[in-house]
Steps between C-alpha positions, in 0.01 A plus 500: 500500500787736581657442154168563312419812699852631455471447125163665478626795701803543274307498181215717625749766629647507147153580365390743772510867413815682604424872502616552852569137592243496769315199382814290466626618841182395678467155337568182693409145556372293789496124547283357763525146630205378718378161610263491201742604219742751355396829334710750315418867427664773284378852592535866413389747763501871416236726651483866406256785554254551215369831382219465754748471783414138564757223493502303187671168404730634233644147424153360425398811294805475278476121473150528367555782251424397126833638362777746577500776247855612552681246723811650649684169470455275191366155576303610802117458486176457699421144616868479612408233754204322337663446154819323625296283739266391221778450248718296730235319717583151366878563554428601864286195556778285361757670724288429808415142393867421434600637842232290664614187321876576595391550868306177508793308348750609766 
């Protein structure tokens, strides 16, 4: 799970917008082991004040945009987390399954 979440975090950071670097700086991963299983999470957490003065989830807003009209860094785009996860889901599943098989064989 650690390897899969590390890989997803690396790829998504490369696709995340890089105007000020805030998104990339606040990204991270968490792996939780419990008696019922293991879960992995990659996250981006940027909250800013909107025009109304309310706090808004900047990371979510940017992720859900349709397109960037003038990206400051080529190769960055909306869906910077969803797309790498969808495109590599079977690879991550294989990574996890292989690690489980290896662990059981030891």
